[in-house]
C-alpha positions as CSV (number, residue, x, y, z in Angstrom):
1,M,7.8,79.7,68.3
2,A,9.8,77.0,68.5
3,N,12.0,75.0,66.2
4,L,11.1,71.7,64.8
5,K,15.0,70.1,65.2
6,D,15.0,70.9,68.7
7,I,11.5,70.0,68.9
8,L,12.7,66.1,67.6
9,Y,14.5,65.9,70.5
10,Q,14.6,62.7,71.8
11,V,12.0,61.3,69.0
12,S,12.6,58.5,66.9
13,L,12.6,59.4,63.2
14,E,12.4,56.9,60.5
15,Q,12.3,59.8,57.4
16,V,11.9,62.8,56.7
17,V,10.6,64.6,53.5
18,G,11.2,68.6,53.6
19,T,13.2,69.9,56.0
20,T,14.0,70.9,59.6
21,E,15.0,74.1,60.5
22,L,11.7,75.7,59.9
23,D,9.5,77.8,62.9
24,V,6.5,75.8,64.4
25,A,4.0,78.0,65.8
26,A,1.6,75.1,67.6
27,I,1.9,71.5,67.8
28,E,-1.9,69.7,67.4
29,F,-3.3,66.5,67.2
30,D,-7.0,67.3,66.5
31,S,-7.0,68.5,63.2
32,R,-10.3,70.9,64.1
33,K,-7.9,72.6,66.4
34,V,-4.6,73.4,63.5
35,A,-4.0,77.0,62.7
36,I,-0.9,78.1,60.4
37,H,2.3,77.5,61.5
38,T,1.2,73.9,63.1
39,L,2.9,71.0,63.7
40,F,0.4,68.4,63.4
41,I,0.5,64.7,64.7
42,A,-1.0,62.4,63.5
43,V,-2.2,59.7,65.3
44,K,-4.5,56.9,65.1
45,G,-7.1,56.6,68.3
46,T,-9.6,54.3,69.0
47,I,-12.3,55.7,67.9
48,S,-10.3,57.7,65.0
49,D,-7.1,57.7,62.5
50,G,-5.6,61.3,62.8
51,H,-4.2,60.4,58.9
52,Q,-7.4,60.3,57.5
53,F,-7.0,64.6,58.6
54,I,-3.5,65.1,57.6
55,G,-4.7,66.9,54.2
56,K,-7.8,69.3,56.2
57,A,-4.9,70.2,58.8
58,I,-2.7,71.2,55.9
59,E,-5.6,72.8,54.2
60,L,-5.9,75.3,58.2
61,G,-2.1,76.3,57.7
62,A,0.2,73.0,58.9
63,V,3.8,72.7,57.9
64,A,4.9,69.8,58.9
65,I,3.5,66.9,60.0
66,I,4.4,63.1,61.6
67,C,3.0,60.2,60.8
68,D,3.2,56.8,61.3
69,E,2.7,56.0,58.1
70,L,3.7,58.7,54.8
71,P,0.9,59.9,52.6
72,I,0.8,58.7,48.7
73,D,0.7,62.5,48.0
74,L,2.6,64.3,49.2
75,K,2.2,68.3,49.2
76,D,5.1,70.6,48.4
77,G,6.6,72.7,51.1
78,I,5.8,70.6,53.8
79,T,7.5,68.6,56.2
80,Y,6.3,65.0,56.1
81,I,8.0,63.0,59.3
82,K,7.6,59.6,59.3
83,V,8.0,57.5,63.0
84,K,8.2,54.1,64.3
85,D,5.2,55.8,66.6
86,S,3.2,58.6,66.2
87,A,1.6,58.7,70.1
88,K,4.8,58.0,71.4
89,A,6.3,60.9,69.1
90,L,3.2,63.3,70.4
91,G,4.2,62.8,74.1
92,I,8.3,63.6,73.8
93,I,7.5,66.8,71.4
94,A,4.6,68.3,74.1
95,A,7.5,67.9,76.7
96,N,10.0,70.1,74.0
97,F,7.8,72.5,72.7
98,Y,6.5,73.4,76.6
99,Q,10.1,73.3,77.6
100,N,9.7,70.1,80.1
101,P,8.5,71.1,83.0
102,S,8.2,68.0,84.2
103,K,11.4,68.2,84.8
104,D,11.1,71.5,87.0
105,L,8.6,70.0,89.7
106,K,9.2,66.4,91.3
107,L,5.8,65.0,90.2
108,V,4.4,61.6,91.2
109,G,2.5,59.4,89.3
110,V,-0.3,57.4,91.0
111,T,-1.5,54.3,89.5
112,G,-4.1,51.3,90.2
113,T,-7.6,50.4,89.9
114,N,-8.5,51.6,93.4
115,G,-7.3,54.7,95.2
116,K,-5.5,57.2,92.8
117,T,-7.8,60.1,93.8
118,T,-7.7,59.2,97.6
119,V,-4.2,59.3,97.3
120,T,-2.9,62.0,94.9
121,T,-6.3,63.6,97.1
122,L,-4.5,63.5,100.2
123,L,-0.8,64.1,99.3
124,Y,-2.2,67.5,97.3
125,K,-3.9,68.6,100.2
126,L,-0.4,67.2,103.1
127,F,2.6,69.4,100.3
128,R,-0.3,72.5,100.5
129,E,0.0,72.2,104.7
130,L,3.7,71.2,104.1
131,G,3.6,75.3,103.8
132,Y,4.7,73.7,99.6
133,K,4.0,75.2,96.1
134,V,1.4,71.9,94.3
135,G,0.2,70.6,92.2
136,L,-2.9,68.4,91.5
137,I,-4.0,66.2,88.2
138,S,-7.2,64.1,89.2
139,T,-10.1,62.4,88.4
140,V,-12.1,64.7,90.4
141,E,-9.9,67.4,89.3
142,N,-6.6,69.4,88.7
143,Q,-5.3,72.3,91.1
144,I,-2.2,74.5,91.1
145,N,-1.9,75.2,94.0
146,D,-5.6,77.0,95.3
147,I,-6.5,77.9,91.3
148,V,-9.8,74.5,90.9
149,I,-9.4,73.6,87.2
150,P,-12.0,71.4,85.7
151,S,-11.3,67.5,85.2
152,T,-12.5,65.5,82.1
153,H,-10.2,62.6,82.3
154,T,-7.8,61.0,85.7
155,T,-5.3,61.9,82.8
156,P,-5.5,64.4,79.9
157,D,-4.4,64.1,76.6
158,P,0.2,65.1,76.0
159,I,-0.5,68.7,75.1
160,A,-3.0,69.4,77.7
161,L,-0.8,68.3,80.2
162,N,2.4,69.8,79.5
163,I,0.4,72.9,78.9
164,L,-0.9,72.1,83.2
165,L,2.3,71.4,83.9
166,S,4.2,74.8,82.6
167,D,1.3,76.4,84.2
168,M,2.3,75.2,87.5
169,V,6.0,75.5,87.2
170,A,5.1,79.2,86.3
171,K,3.2,79.5,90.2
172,G,5.9,77.9,91.2
173,C,4.8,74.5,91.6
174,D,7.6,72.6,93.8
175,Y,5.6,69.3,93.8
176,C,2.7,67.6,91.9
177,F,0.7,64.5,92.2
178,M,-0.8,63.1,88.9
179,E,-2.9,59.8,88.5
180,V,-2.1,57.5,86.2
181,S,-4.4,56.0,84.5
182,S,-4.2,52.6,82.5
183,H,-4.9,54.2,79.9
184,A,-2.9,56.9,79.2
185,I,-0.5,54.5,79.7
186,A,-1.0,52.2,77.2
187,Q,-1.6,55.0,75.6
188,A,1.5,56.8,76.0
189,R,0.0,59.9,77.1
190,I,2.9,60.1,79.9
191,E,5.0,59.5,77.4
192,G,8.7,62.4,77.8
193,L,7.9,63.2,81.1
194,N,9.5,62.6,83.9
195,F,8.6,61.5,87.3
196,A,10.4,61.8,90.6
197,G,8.6,58.5,91.9
198,G,5.7,56.5,91.1
199,I,3.1,54.8,93.5
200,F,1.0,51.3,93.4
201,T,-2.2,50.7,95.1
202,N,-4.0,47.7,93.3
203,I,-5.0,45.7,90.8
204,T,-8.5,44.2,90.4
205,H,-10.7,43.6,87.4
206,D,-11.7,46.5,85.2
207,H,-11.4,48.0,82.2
208,L,-11.5,44.9,79.6
209,D,-13.2,46.7,77.2
210,F,-10.1,48.8,76.4
211,H,-7.2,46.6,77.5
212,K,-9.1,43.2,76.5
213,T,-7.7,40.6,78.7
214,F,-6.3,41.0,82.4
215,D,-2.6,40.3,82.0
216,N,-2.5,43.6,79.5
217,Y,-4.3,45.6,81.5
218,I,-1.1,44.1,84.4
219,K,0.9,45.3,82.0
220,A,-0.1,48.4,81.6
221,K,0.5,49.6,85.1
222,K,4.0,47.2,85.2
223,A,4.9,50.1,82.2
224,F,4.9,53.0,84.0
225,F,7.0,51.7,86.6
226,D,9.6,50.0,83.5
227,G,10.1,53.7,82.6
228,L,11.0,55.3,85.8
229,N,14.8,55.9,86.1
230,K,17.6,55.1,88.7
231,S,17.4,58.4,90.3
232,A,12.9,57.8,91.2
233,F,11.6,55.6,93.6
234,A,9.1,53.3,93.1
235,L,6.5,52.2,96.1
236,T,4.3,49.7,95.8
237,N,1.6,48.3,97.6
238,T,2.3,44.4,98.4
239,D,-0.3,43.7,99.9
240,D,-1.9,42.9,96.3
241,K,-1.1,40.0,94.9
242,N,0.6,42.4,92.1
243,G,2.1,44.9,94.5
244,M,5.6,43.5,93.5
245,V,5.3,42.2,90.0
246,M,5.4,46.3,89.4
247,L,9.3,46.4,91.2
248,Q,10.4,43.6,88.1
249,N,12.2,45.6,85.7
250,T,11.8,49.4,87.5
251,A,15.6,51.1,87.4
252,A,14.0,52.7,90.8
253,H,14.3,52.7,93.8
254,K,12.4,49.8,95.2
255,K,10.0,50.5,98.1
256,T,7.1,48.9,99.9
257,Y,3.8,49.7,101.4
258,G,1.6,46.8,103.5
259,L,-0.8,46.0,106.5
260,K,0.0,42.2,106.6
261,S,3.8,41.9,106.1
262,M,6.9,43.2,106.3
263,T,7.9,46.5,104.4
264,D,9.8,49.3,104.2
265,F,6.2,51.4,105.4
266,K,3.5,49.1,107.9
267,A,0.8,50.3,108.8
268,K,-2.0,48.3,111.3
269,I,-5.5,49.0,112.2
270,I,-6.1,49.0,115.7
271,E,-9.7,50.5,115.4
272,N,-12.2,51.4,113.0
273,Q,-14.7,53.0,113.4
274,F,-17.0,55.5,111.0
275,S,-15.5,58.3,113.3
276,G,-12.1,57.5,111.3
277,L,-8.9,55.2,112.0
278,H,-7.0,54.6,114.3
279,L,-3.4,53.1,113.2
280,D,-0.2,52.5,114.5
281,I,2.0,53.6,112.0
282,D,5.3,52.4,111.7
283,G,5.5,52.6,115.1
284,E,3.1,55.7,116.2
285,D,-0.8,55.3,117.4
286,V,-2.3,58.2,114.8
287,Y,-6.0,58.7,114.6
288,F,-7.2,59.4,110.8
289,K,-10.5,60.6,109.8
290,L,-10.7,58.7,106.6
291,V,-12.6,55.2,107.1
292,G,-11.6,52.0,106.0
293,S,-9.1,48.9,105.7
294,F,-8.5,50.4,101.9
295,N,-7.8,53.9,103.3
296,A,-5.0,52.7,105.9
297,S,-3.4,51.4,102.5
298,N,-3.8,55.0,101.3
299,L,-3.0,56.3,104.4
300,L,0.1,54.2,103.7
301,A,1.2,54.8,100.7
302,V,0.9,58.8,101.5
303,Y,2.9,58.6,104.7
304,G,5.4,55.8,102.3
305,T,5.6,59.2,99.5
306,A,6.1,62.0,101.6
307,L,8.9,60.6,103.5
308,L,10.2,59.1,100.8
309,L,10.8,63.1,99.4
310,D,12.4,64.0,102.3
311,Q,9.5,65.1,104.7
312,D,9.6,65.2,109.0
313,K,7.9,62.4,109.9
314,T,6.6,63.8,113.2
315,K,4.4,67.3,111.3
316,V,3.6,64.3,108.3
317,L,1.7,62.1,110.8
318,T,-0.2,65.4,112.4
319,I,-1.2,66.9,109.7
320,L,-2.3,63.7,107.7
321,S,-4.6,62.9,111.2
322,K,-6.5,66.3,110.4
323,L,-7.0,65.5,106.3
324,S,-9.9,64.7,105.2
325,G,-10.3,62.5,102.0
326,A,-11.1,63.0,98.2
327,E,-14.8,64.1,97.3
328,G,-17.4,61.4,96.7
329,R,-14.3,58.5,98.6
330,F,-16.1,56.9,101.3
331,D,-18.8,59.9,101.6
332,Y,-21.0,59.4,104.2
333,M,-23.6,61.6,106.1
334,I,-25.9,60.9,108.4
335,S,-30.2,62.4,108.5
336,P,-31.9,64.1,111.2
337,N,-33.7,60.6,112.1
338,R,-30.2,58.4,112.2
339,I,-30.4,57.5,108.3
340,I,-26.5,56.5,107.8
341,A,-25.5,57.3,103.6
342,I,-22.6,56.8,102.4
343,V,-21.9,58.6,98.4
344,D,-18.8,56.2,97.0
345,Y,-17.3,56.2,93.7
346,A,-17.1,52.6,93.9
347,H,-17.0,50.9,90.4
348,T,-15.4,47.8,90.1
349,P,-16.2,44.6,92.3
350,D,-13.0,45.1,94.3
351,A,-14.1,48.6,95.2
352,I,-17.4,47.2,96.1
353,E,-15.9,44.8,98.5
354,N,-14.3,47.6,99.8
355,V,-15.9,49.8,101.1
356,L,-19.3,47.8,102.0
357,S,-16.8,44.9,103.8
358,T,-15.9,48.1,105.5
359,V,-19.9,49.3,107.2
360,D,-19.6,45.5,107.5
361,N,-16.9,45.7,110.1
362,I,-18.5,48.9,111.9
363,R,-22.3,47.9,112.0
364,T,-24.0,46.4,114.8
365,K,-25.6,43.9,112.5
366,I,-28.6,45.3,113.6
367,E,-29.8,47.8,111.0
368,Q,-29.9,47.0,107.5
369,V,-26.7,47.7,105.0
370,I,-29.3,49.0,101.3
371,T,-27.0,49.6,98.3
372,V,-28.1,51.2,95.6
373,V,-26.0,50.5,92.2
374,G,-25.0,50.5,88.6
375,C,-23.0,49.5,86.3
376,G,-21.4,52.4,83.1
377,G,-22.6,52.1,79.6
378,D,-19.4,51.2,76.6
379,R,-17.5,49.9,78.8
380,D,-16.3,46.3,80.6
381,K,-19.5,44.3,80.5
382,T,-17.5,41.6,82.1
383,K,-17.9,43.2,85.8
384,R,-21.4,43.7,85.7
385,P,-22.7,40.7,86.8
386,I,-19.6,40.4,89.6
387,M,-20.5,44.2,90.7
388,A,-23.8,43.0,91.8
389,K,-23.2,39.6,93.0
390,T,-20.4,41.8,95.4
391,A,-23.4,44.0,96.5
392,C,-26.1,41.2,97.0
393,D,-23.2,39.3,99.2
394,W,-22.4,42.7,101.5
395,S,-26.0,43.7,101.4
396,D,-29.3,43.2,102.7
397,K,-31.3,44.7,100.4
398,V,-30.0,45.4,97.1
399,I,-31.2,48.4,94.2
400,L,-30.0,47.9,90.5
401,T,-30.3,50.7,88.4
402,S,-28.5,53.2,86.0
403,D,-25.3,54.4,86.2
404,N,-24.3,56.3,83.2
405,P,-25.4,54.4,80.6
406,R,-23.8,56.5,77.8
407,S,-24.6,54.7,74.6
408,E,-25.9,51.5,75.7
409,D,-29.6,50.9,77.2
410,P,-29.6,50.7,80.8
411,E,-32.0,48.5,81.5
412,A,-30.5,46.2,79.4
413,I,-27.2,47.0,81.1
414,I,-28.9,45.9,84.7
415,K,-30.1,42.4,82.9
416,D,-26.3,42.1,82.2
417,M,-25.7,42.4,86.7
418,Q,-29.4,40.5,86.9
419,V,-27.6,37.1,85.7
420,G,-25.1,37.8,89.1
421,V,-28.0,37.2,91.5
422,S,-27.9,34.2,92.8
423,P,-32.0,31.9,93.5
424,V,-30.7,32.9,97.0
425,N,-30.6,36.1,96.7
426,Q,-33.5,37.8,94.2
427,K,-35.8,38.2,96.6
428,K,-33.4,41.4,98.3
429,V,-33.0,42.9,94.6
430,I,-35.0,45.1,92.8
431,S,-34.6,46.7,89.8
432,I,-35.5,50.5,89.2
433,T,-34.0,51.9,85.9
434,D,-34.5,56.2,87.3
435,R,-31.6,56.9,89.6
436,R,-33.0,59.3,91.1
437,E,-36.0,56.8,91.7
438,A,-33.2,54.2,93.0
439,I,-32.3,56.7,95.8
440,R,-35.1,57.8,96.7
441,T,-36.4,54.4,97.3
442,A,-33.7,53.3,99.2
443,C,-34.2,56.6,101.7
444,H,-38.0,55.2,102.1
445,L,-37.1,51.8,102.8
446,A,-34.1,52.9,105.0
447,K,-35.4,52.6,109.0
448,P,-33.0,54.6,111.7
449,G,-30.2,53.6,111.8
450,D,-30.2,51.7,108.7
451,I,-27.4,52.6,106.5
452,I,-27.1,53.2,102.2
453,L,-24.5,53.4,99.8
454,V,-24.8,54.5,97.0
455,A,-22.2,53.8,95.0
456,G,-20.5,54.1,91.3
457,K,-20.8,58.0,90.6
458,G,-19.1,59.2,93.8
459,H,-17.9,63.1,93.4
460,E,-19.8,63.4,89.6
461,K,-22.6,65.7,89.4
462,Y,-23.5,64.6,85.8
463,Q,-25.8,61.9,84.8
464,D,-24.4,60.8,80.5
465,I,-27.7,59.6,78.4
466,K,-27.1,58.8,75.1
467,G,-24.2,61.6,74.5
468,V,-26.1,64.3,76.8
469,K,-25.0,65.1,80.1
470,S,-27.3,66.2,82.5
471,D,-27.2,67.8,86.2
472,F,-26.8,65.0,88.8
473,D,-25.0,64.5,91.9
474,D,-25.7,61.7,94.3
475,K,-25.5,63.4,97.5
476,K,-27.7,66.8,96.7
477,I,-30.3,64.2,96.1
478,L,-30.1,62.2,99.1
479,M,-30.1,64.8,100.6
480,E,-33.2,66.2,98.8
481,C,-34.6,63.3,100.8
482,F,-33.2,63.4,104.1
483,N,-34.7,67.2,104.6
484,Q,-38.3,65.5,103.3
485,L,-38.0,62.7,105.7
486,S,-37.2,64.9,108.4
């Protein structure tokens, strides 16, 4: 039980009808989960409006309601609280209800279009190896020390988030490294959290289905840094043209990293091979298991963060040199007849280019590069032709296929992609709607030494078609194909 007045601390109240001196057993924004003595927060979402379910919540036992607009019919014995923004109020109330767990550990958020999962995963692994108890909140999975908790969203809703952080505190975690998506920032899912630091990786064309304009997308990322307090650090990638934009209005300590200019944390690529990266990192010669210039940038972000969290430079570099990246991020295997296959989560034009340009830098140019790529349904349609064009520009053969079509017709998605295929590239492109068949075809087309990239789904173990999630694992299908070919 918590006192309603206490959990309203720092919430901007506009009108109160009833008493705030009452006990609340639970907080909910999903009316279906409401039980007796619940505080129901009515939030206007992208699909439904919680205000429409206030009556239902009261029937199920809600004793108090938080809303942007008071209902016309006010029930006796129910406390109604009008706020300016119920989504923001939800974040603050959730933090208060679970006793502000983010203040009892060092919470570091990572935002950017690409690299969030790799950076958070590497930080988690690094700090575990340094001897700390650590939490991880990521696209692939959430972890509390060695306990794995399935992940449903890149950034959970405020209640789930604070429950997770509270569990981390209870299990003695010193740190938590967390992906912060632009959706989560725009939807106030991180409201009420206390961050020890924030990291910006990069920003490229993505999520315009939600943000509508690229400027809105930038503003969403920037809002995270605007919200950091003066005791936190803000670490940004100066190799990205919008990197310094993130620091314009932050009160946090401003720090920079990059491969191309003078920064607080600097690295130079000496060698980039399938066996890994050889870097000069702040004057130290170090070999890493990860591959590609984008991973050199990710490693530098991790290194800089560790030093900003007062860790020993030598220990950090020694451990980092031994670590592998996140599952489904430049995850490669070699068949018995020497075909190289790479599985990567790349689902933006920039991410596709990052992976394929890395392959191009390493390859001998004698072998073929065969790319299997699709685009997700119910997502930003404007990137579809660009994805196809980018794949064609960097590959010898391209197979356009399905990703997670969701509610859309997969063939219609592929047609959107085909718009980006120039006449000169038509001969290198085939379209196969069935993703499993597309991967199998790539394996049959490949000769010894050739390189296959299967892009878009990475770590995912399912395919979402018409609301049904079926078992599907790009890496597993590739291994089956390799076994059949051997």
